[in-house]
SEKOLVEX-323626 format. One record per atom (N, C-alpha, C): z, x, y. Coordinates in steps of 0.1 Angstrom, whole numbers, padded with zeros to 4 digits, always signed. Layout:
N
ZXY
...
END
This chain:
167
-1777+0797+0996
-1769+0798+0984
-1778+0802+0972
-1790+0796+0971
-1798+0798+0959
-1811+0806+0962
-1816+0812+0952
-1829+0819+0954
-1841+0811+0950
-1839+0798+0948
-1850+0789+0944
-1859+0787+0956
-1872+0788+0954
-1882+0786+0965
-1889+0773+0962
-1888+0768+0950
-1896+0756+0947
-1887+0747+0938
-1890+0734+0939
-1883+0724+0930
-1886+0728+0915
-1898+0732+0912
-1901+0735+0899
-1892+0746+0893
-1889+0756+0901
-1881+0767+0896
-1867+0762+0893
-1861+0754+0902
-1848+0748+0900
-1848+0739+0888
-1858+0731+0887
-1859+0721+0876
-1860+0728+0862
-1868+0739+0862
-1868+0747+0849
-1855+0754+0846
-1848+0759+0856
-1835+0765+0853
-1825+0755+0848
-1826+0743+0853
-1817+0732+0849
-1820+0728+0835
-1833+0726+0832
-1837+0722+0818
-1835+0733+0808
-1836+0745+0811
-1835+0756+0801
-1821+0761+0799
-1811+0753+0803
-1797+0757+0800
-1793+0770+0807
-1796+0771+0819
-1792+0783+0827
-1777+0785+0826
-1773+0798+0829
-1758+0800+0830
-1752+0791+0841
-1739+0790+0840
-1732+0780+0849
-1735+0782+0864
-1735+0794+0868
-1738+0796+0883
-1752+0792+0886
-1762+0796+0878
-1776+0793+0881
-1778+0777+0880
-1771+0771+0870
-1772+0757+0869
-1766+0750+0881
-1755+0754+0886
-1749+0748+0898
-1758+0750+0910
-1764+0761+0911
-1773+0763+0922
-1786+0754+0921
-1790+0752+0909
-1802+0743+0906
-1798+0729+0910
-1786+0725+0906
-1782+0711+0909
-1781+0709+0924
-1775+0718+0931
-1774+0717+0946
-1788+0717+0952
-1797+0726+0947
-1811+0726+0953
-1818+0713+0950
-1817+0708+0938
-1825+0696+0935
-1819+0684+0943
-1806+0684+0945
-1800+0673+0954
-1805+0674+0968
-1805+0687+0973
-1810+0689+0987
-1825+0685+0988
-1833+0686+0978
-1847+0683+0978
-1849+0668+0974
-1838+0661+0971
-1839+0647+0967
-1849+0645+0956
-1848+0653+0946
-1857+0654+0935
-1853+0643+0924
-1859+0631+0926
-1855+0620+0917
-1858+0622+0902
-1869+0629+0899
-1871+0631+0884
-1860+0638+0877
-1851+0645+0884
-1839+0652+0878
-1828+0642+0874
-1829+0630+0879
-1818+0620+0877
-1813+0619+0862
-1822+0617+0852
-1817+0616+0839
-1809+0629+0834
-1814+0641+0838
-1807+0653+0834
-1794+0654+0842
-1794+0650+0854
-1781+0650+0862
-1771+0640+0856
-1775+0629+0851
-1766+0619+0844
-1760+0626+0832
-1767+0634+0824
-1762+0641+0813
-1751+0651+0818
-1754+0658+0828
-1744+0668+0834
-1732+0661+0839
-1733+0649+0845
-1722+0642+0850
-1713+0638+0839
-1718+0635+0827
-1710+0631+0816
-1704+0642+0808
-1710+0654+0808
-1705+0664+0799
-1703+0678+0804
-1706+0681+0817
-1704+0694+0822
-1690+0697+0826
-1688+0710+0830
-1675+0714+0835
-1672+0706+0848
-1659+0705+0852
-1655+0697+0864
-1663+0701+0877
-1665+0714+0880
-1672+0718+0892
-1686+0713+0892
-1693+0715+0880
-1707+0710+0879
-1708+0695+0881
-1698+0688+0875
-1698+0674+0876
-1697+0669+0890
-1688+0676+0898
-1687+0673+0912
-1700+0675+0920
-1706+0687+0918
-1719+0690+0924
-1730+0681+0920
-1729+0676+0907
-1739+0667+0902
-1737+0653+0909
-1725+0649+0911
-1723+0636+0918
-1728+0637+0933
-1726+0648+0939
-1731+0650+0953
-1746+0650+0953
-1752+0657+0943
-1767+0657+0942
-1773+0643+0940
-1766+0635+0932
-1771+0622+0930
-1770+0613+0943
-1759+0616+0950
-1758+0609+0963
-1769+0613+0973
-1773+0626+0973
-1783+0630+0981
-1797+0624+0978
-1799+0622+0965
-1811+0616+0960
-1811+0601+0965
-1800+0595+0966
-1799+0582+0972
-1803+0571+0963
-1809+0560+0968
-1812+0548+0960
-1821+0551+0949
-1828+0562+0949
-1837+0566+0938
-1829+0571+0926
-1816+0572+0928
-1806+0576+0917
-1799+0564+0911
-1805+0552+0913
-1799+0539+0909
-1796+0540+0894
-1804+0546+0886
-1801+0547+0871
-1788+0554+0868
-1783+0562+0878
-1770+0569+0875
-1758+0561+0878
-1760+0549+0884
-1748+0541+0888
-1738+0539+0876
-1743+0535+0864
-1733+0533+0853
-1725+0546+0850
-1732+0558+0850
-1725+0570+0847
-1715+0574+0858
-1719+0571+0871
-1710+0574+0882
-1698+0565+0881
-1700+0552+0878
-1688+0543+0877
-1679+0548+0865
-1685+0553+0855
-1677+0558+0844
-1669+0570+0849
-1675+0579+0856
-1668+0591+0862
-1658+0587+0872
-1660+0576+0879
-1650+0571+0889
-1636+0569+0882
-1637+0565+0869
-1625+0562+0862
-1617+0574+0856
-1622+0586+0858
-1616+0598+0854
-1603+0601+0862
-1596+0611+0858
-1584+0615+0865
-1586+0625+0876
-1598+0631+0877
-1600+0641+0887
-1603+0635+0900
-1593+0637+0910
-1595+0630+0923
-1606+0636+0931
-1609+0649+0929
-1620+0655+0936
-1634+0649+0931
-1635+0648+0918
-1647+0642+0913
-1648+0627+0917
-1637+0620+0918
-1637+0606+0922
-1642+0605+0937
-1638+0615+0945
-1642+0615+0959
-1657+0618+0959
-1662+0627+0951
-1677+0630+0951
-1685+0618+0946
-1679+0611+0936
-1686+0600+0930
-1686+0588+0940
-1675+0586+0947
-1674+0575+0957
-1685+0578+0967
-1686+0590+0972
-1696+0593+0982
-1710+0591+0977
-1713+0594+0964
-1726+0592+0958
-1729+0577+0957
-1719+0569+0953
-1721+0555+0952
-1724+0549+0966
-1717+0554+0976
-1720+0549+0990
-1734+0552+0994
-1739+0564+0991
-1752+0568+0995
-1763+0561+0987
-1760+0557+0974
-1770+0550+0966
-1771+0536+0972
-1759+0530+0977
-1759+0518+0984
-1760+0505+0976
-1768+0496+0980
-1768+0483+0974
-1769+0482+0959
-1777+0491+0953
-1777+0491+0938
-1763+0493+0931
-1754+0499+0939
-1741+0502+0933
-1731+0490+0935
-1735+0480+0943
-1725+0470+0946
-1721+0462+0934
-1729+0457+0925
-1724+0449+0913
-1714+0457+0905
-1716+0470+0902
-1707+0478+0895
-1694+0480+0902
-1695+0482+0915
-1683+0484+0923
-1674+0472+0924
-1681+0460+0925
-1672+0448+0925
-1665+0446+0912
-1671+0450+0901
-1664+0450+0888
-1653+0460+0888
-1655+0471+0894
-1644+0482+0895
-1632+0477+0902
-1633+0467+0911
-1622+0461+0918
-1611+0455+0908
-1616+0452+0896
-1607+0446+0886
-1602+0456+0876
-1604+0469+0878
-1600+0480+0869
-1585+0481+0868
-1580+0487+0858
-1565+0488+0857
-1560+0499+0866
-1569+0509+0870
-1564+0520+0878
-1565+0516+0893
-1554+0518+0900
-1553+0516+0914
-1563+0525+0922
-1564+0538+0917
-1572+0548+0923
-1587+0543+0923
-1591+0537+0911
-1605+0532+0910
-1607+0520+0919
-1597+0511+0920
-1599+0500+0929
-1599+0504+0944
-1591+0514+0947
-1592+0519+0961
-1605+0525+0964
-1610+0533+0955
-1623+0539+0957
-1634+0529+0958
-1633+0518+0950
-1643+0508+0951
-1643+0500+0964
-1631+0498+0969
-1629+0491+0982
-1635+0500+0993
-1632+0513+0993
-1638+0522+1003
-1653+0521+1002
-1659+0523+0991
-1673+0523+0989
-1680+0510+0993
-1674+0499+0989
-1680+0486+0993
-1679+0483+1008
-1669+0488+1014
-1668+0486+1029
-1678+0495+1036
-1681+0507+1031
-1691+0515+1037
-1705+0511+1035
-1707+0505+1023
-1721+0500+1020
-1723+0487+1028
-1713+0479+1029
-1715+0467+1038
-1723+0456+1033
-1724+0454+1020
-1731+0443+1015
-1722+0431+1014
-1727+0419+1020
-1718+0407+1019
-1716+0402+1005
-1724+0406+0996
-1722+0401+0982
-1708+0406+0976
-1702+0416+0983
-1689+0421+0978
-1677+0412+0983
-1680+0404+0993
-1669+0396+1000
-1660+0389+0990
-1665+0381+0981
-1656+0373+0972
-1647+0382+0964
-1652+0393+0958
-1644+0402+0950
-1634+0409+0959
-1638+0413+0971
-1628+0420+0981
-1618+0410+0985
-1622+0398+0987
-1612+0387+0991
-1601+0386+0980
-1606+0386+0968
-1597+0385+0956
-1587+0398+0956
-1593+0409+0960
-1585+0422+0960
-1574+0421+0971
-1575+0412+0980
-1564+0411+0990
-1551+0406+0984
-1552+0401+0971
-1540+0396+0964
-1535+0407+0954
-1541+0419+0954
-1537+0429+0944
-1523+0433+0945
-1517+0437+0935
-1503+0441+0935
-1501+0454+0942
-1511+0463+0944
-1510+0476+0950
-1513+0474+0965
-1504+0479+0974
-1505+0478+0988
-1517+0485+0993
-1520+0497+0987
-1531+0505+0991
-1545+0498+0989
-1546+0491+0977
-1558+0483+0974
-1559+0472+0984
-1548+0465+0987
-1549+0454+0996
-1554+0459+1010
-1548+0470+1015
-1552+0475+1028
-1566+0479+1028
-1571+0486+1018
-1585+0490+1018
-1595+0479+1016
-1590+0468+1009
-1599+0456+1008
-1600+0450+1021
-1589+0449+1029
-1589+0443+1042
-1599+0451+1051
-1597+0464+1051
-1606+0473+1059
-1621+0471+1055
-1623+0470+1042
-1637+0468+1038
-1643+0454+1043
-1635+0444+1042
-1639+0431+1047
-1642+0431+1062
-1633+0438+1069
-1636+0440+1084
-1649+0447+1087
-1651+0458+1079
-1664+0465+1081
-1676+0456+1078
-1675+0449+1067
-1686+0440+1064
-1689+0430+1074
-1678+0424+1079
-1679+0414+1090
-1685+0420+1102
-1680+0432+1106
-1685+0438+1117
-1700+0442+1116
-1704+0446+1104
-1718+0449+1101
-1727+0437+1102
-1721+0425+1097
-1729+0413+1098
-1731+0408+1112
-1720+0410+1120
-1721+0406+1134
-1731+0414+1142
-1732+0427+1139
-1742+0436+1145
-1756+0432+1142
-1758+0427+1129
-1771+0423+1125
-1776+0410+1132
-1766+0401+1135
-1770+0388+1141
-1771+0389+1156
-1765+0400+1162
-1766+0401+1177
-1780+0405+1181
END
């Protein structure tokens, strides 16, 4: 997709306010290269770029993984938006970041938005950290049937993950 041959070229394009197509290519390339020094700039894009770039930025942060821990607050903020495609990309990024995202995701289980709570349940189940069990157990009492179902699935995943580790 891109003509970038080196991280430095993509990084310069991103920093120098390249046109939207080149910026999108730089975001994708930096994510593929797991270029953690780009995280602060990617956080800025996640908060203020066009919807397509925000989605690509969330995916790039997920590819960077746990080294993108600093982006968790911005990802959680983006999770609360109305764009369901962005929410899916953000959820995937939080899953890939893993354990550092768990505290924020457990707080998201108490959000006013059912979509946010469902995304948090999904992410917490895939991350599989037992620290989420009390909040997920509480979510079993949620007024929304979808939240309750996903909380149950998340708890089952965590229990299954725990059993595999003890076997």
